[in-house]
N, C-alpha and C positions, 0 to 999 in steps of 0.2 A: 504494499499500500504506499510505498515511497512515492509514486507519482501523485497520488491523491494528496499527500501531505505538501508536496512541493506546489501543487495547484492552489491549495488552500492558503499557503504563505504568499504565493503570487497575488492572490485575490486581496489579502490583507495589505500587501504593499501597494496595490493599485488604490485601495480605499484610502490609505494614508496620503497617497500622492494627490487624490481628489481633494482631500480635506485641506492639504497643505496649499494647494493652488487656490482654493477659496479664501483662506486666511491671507495669502500673499497679496491679494488685490487690495487689501486695506492696510498693509504694513509696508515698511521700507524694504527695498529689494534685498539687502544683505540678511535682515532679520527673516524676511519671508523664505529665503533659501534654507537658513538654518531650521526654521520651523517646519518646513516641508520635509526636510530630511529626517528630522526627529519624529514627525507623524508617520512617515514611511516606515521608519524602524519600529516604532510602537505598534503600528498595524501589522507588520510581519511577526512581531514576537507574540501579539495577541492571538493571531492565527495559529501560531505554533503551540501555544497553550490549549486553544480550542480544538486542535486537529484531532486528538484521540476521541473526544466525544463526537465530533462530526463523522469520524471514521465508523464508529459504532452504529450511528443512526444510518449511514450509507450501506453498511453491511447488512443490517436488518431489512432496509428497503430493498436492496438487491436480493436477499433471500426470498422475501415476500413476492417480489416481482418474478423471480424464477419459478417459484411454486405456481403462480398464477398463470405464467406462460405454458408451463408443462401441462396444466389442466385445459388449455385451449383446444377446443375441437375444430378441425377444419371446416365443418359445417357451420359452426358459430361464426368464424371468421368470414366465410363466404356470405352468411346471411347479414352480418353487420355491414359488410362492403356494399352489398346490393342495396341495403336500406339507406346507406349514406349517399350512394349514387342517385337514387330516386329523389332523396330529399334535396339534393343540389339542383337536380333538373327542375323540380317543382319551384324551388326558390327562384331560379332564373326565370321561369315562365311568370311568376307572380310580380317579380320586380319589373318585367317588361309591361305588364298590364297595368301596374299601379304607379308607373314613373311620372304620369301626368298629375297625379294627386298632389296637391301643394305641401301637404305636411309628411309625405312620405320620403324620408331621407335615407341615408346609408345606415343610420342607426336602427331604424325600423326594419330595413332589409336584413341587417345582421340578426335582429331578434327573431324575425320570422325564419331565418335559416336555421338558428339554433333549435327552435320549437319544432320545425319539421324534421330536423336531424334526430332529435330525441324520440319523436313519435315513430318515425319509419324504422330507425334502428332497433328500438325496443320491440316494436311489432315483428320484425324479422327475426329477432333473437328468440321471441316466444314461439316462432314456427320455424326454427332452424332446421328441423328434420326434413322440410320441404325443399331445402337448397342443397341436398346431397349431390345432384348432378353438377352443381357449380363448383363444388369442393374437390380440389385435387387430393388424391390419397397421400397426404403429408405424413412423412415418417420422421420422427426425432432421432437422430444418430447420437448414441450415448455409449461409449465404450464400457465393456463389462455387463451390458444387459443380459437378462436371462429370460427368454421366451418360454412360457409354460404350456405344454401340449396338454390336451384334455385327459389323456390316459395317465399321465403322471400326477394330475391333480386328483383324480379318482383314486389312484394308488394309495396316496396319503402319506407315504414314507417321507416325501419331501419336507413335511413338518418337522420331523425328528431331525433330519439332516440340517435344516435351517436353525433349529433350537440348539444343535450341537456346534454350529458355526462352520459347518463344512461347505456351505453354499453362500458365496459372496455375490456382489454385484446387485444391481437393481432387478427386482422381479417384475416382469411385464406380462400381463394377460391381455392377448389380442380381443378386440370386441367380438370377433366371429367365434372364438373359443368360448366366451361367456354365453354368447347366444346358443351355442351348441349344448352347454350344460343346462341352460334354462329349458330348452327343448327336451332334453332327456328327463329333467324333473317333472315336466308336465305330460309325459308319455303315458299312453294308456296301458302299456306293458309294465307290470309291476317291477320286474328286474331292472329294466332301463330307468324307471322312475327312481329306484333306490340308488342307482349309480349317479344319476343327475343330482339328487339331493345330498348325497355324500360328497360329491365334487364341490358343491356350493358350500357345505359345511367346512371342508378343507380350506377353501378360499378365505373363509371367516377366521379360521385358525391362523393362516399365513398372515392376514392383515393384522391380526393382534400381535404378531412377532416382528414384522416389518411392513413399512408402507408398500402398497402394490399400485402399480400404475396400469391403468386401462388404456390400451392403445386403440384409438378409434380410427382404425384402418381397415379397409376391405377392397377387394378387386372383384367385381362381378364377373370379369372375363375368365377367372380361374375357376375350374369346376369343383375341386375338392378342398377340404381343409389342409390337407398336407402341402398341396401346391402353394396355398396362401401363407402357410408357415414358413416354407422355404423362401418364398419371394420376399416377405417381411424381414426375415433374418438376413438375407442378402442385402437389402436396402438400408437396414438399420445398423449392420454390423454386429448383431446379437448372436448369442448361442441359443440353440434350442434344447430345452430340457425335456426328455421324452423317454418312454420305455418301448417304443415302437421300432422294432429292428428294421423293418422295411423303410420306414421313414428315415431312420438313421443312414441307411445305405444310400438312398437317393440324395439326401441332403449332403453327404460327403462328396458325392459326384459333382454337386453344384458348388463345393468349396465352403460349405457351411459346417461349423463346428457343432458337435452334438455332445451333451452331457446325459449319459444314460444311467438312470438309477439302477435298472437291472444289471447292466454290466459291472457298475461298481459293486453291487452285492455279490456277484459271481466272484469278482476279484478279491473281495474281503472274505470269502468263504474259507472257513478252517481248512488247512491243508492236510490235516489228520482227521480221519473219519472213523466211526465205530467199526471194529473188525480188522483194522489196519494192524500190521505187526511192527513193532519198535524194538530197538535195543537200547537200553538205558543203564546207567551205572547207579545203583542204589547207594545214596550218600548218607542218608539218615532215617530215623524212624518217623513214623506219622503220628497223628493224634490218636488213631485208633490202634487197638492191639494188633501187633505183627504187621502193621502197615509199613511199607517202604516208600521213601520219597527220592525221586531222582529228577534230573533236569536235562532237557534237550539242549542242542547247541545255541538256540535263540533265547535260552533261559526260561522256557515254558516248564512249569512244575508238572511232574508225573507222579501220581499217587497210585501205588500198586499194592493190591490186597496180598497179605501173606508173604511179603517179600523181604522182610527185615533179616532173615537168615542168609540173604544174598548181599548183605551190606559190603560195599566196597568192590563188588563184582559186577561186570557187564551182564545184564540179564535181558532175555528176550520176553517181551510181554505183548498182550493183545489189548487194543484200545476198547474201552467199554463205552465211555461217554466223553464228550468234550464240552466243557462249560466255560462260557464268556463271562467273566465277572468285571466289577468296576476297576479292579486293579490289574487285569490282564486275563490271559487264558489259563485254564487248568485242565488237565487231562486225567481221567480216572482209568486204570487199567488192571488187568489181572494176569497172572503168570501164564505164559504160553503152556500148552499141554505137556511138552517134553520137559520144561524147566519145572512145572509143579510135580510132575513124576519124579524127578530127580530129587 
């Protein structure tokens, strides 16, 4: 914000110069120059003192303006522009008709223009949905945005990912995805209706954790939701969060990055499953009688039943269960048949 502070100081300097020139008109030349320089310095220092407060006001105003601009709908902009054009045309027509009236001056012309502008713009905004054909499918490019597909919303695991902090960036829900969920929630089929209501409930949970942005974008020329998602992602530079493998393959062919919760779940799946055979060295006893405890190379604890007699020896075991706890992964196992017989 150095540029803003310099601008504020320059304004203070100019105000001091203006005040000094005003006083110099009624003072001797030498005294007027000294007073002008003093007032310029005083104005610059005053501006320097007030700069932090002015910066805070500017930052708050900038944040408010940014939020307001982010909520602007292309239809609303098109409607307001159309209303203003009509107001200006009607104002020109009235001024041409009333120019011969004696009391009709430019002040009345300005008042009439303002009144017409307020009327036509407010009327157009109340009926903004009727101006969809005039609105270009405007897309706001914001690096790091995440476009949510309907299947990943209905899945619901995205809430836990967001709560755990594994999903960064701005979450964007396209308007056509929201309409798809609304259509499902009103469907006559009970199963589809349940899926739609679950999706809307998940969106409420997401909104409680982080602000959601509804992207009012659509392209009637594209037949499917997948095509619209890919086009929107390409134009906005966002990534698509989805569980649809086919959508992921097509999107990657178009150069769109995909975040698949299903692929992440597969990648995080434990490498050791029930029934697998392991060889561990029993290093100590467990909490239960005759239990032995060993560790894998990655530090995972392996609790083996009836294995304390093999303490200090490599022992072949069979995995019984794999438990994920808050502190890490824990494997429960039993002795392999040959080890138990020995």
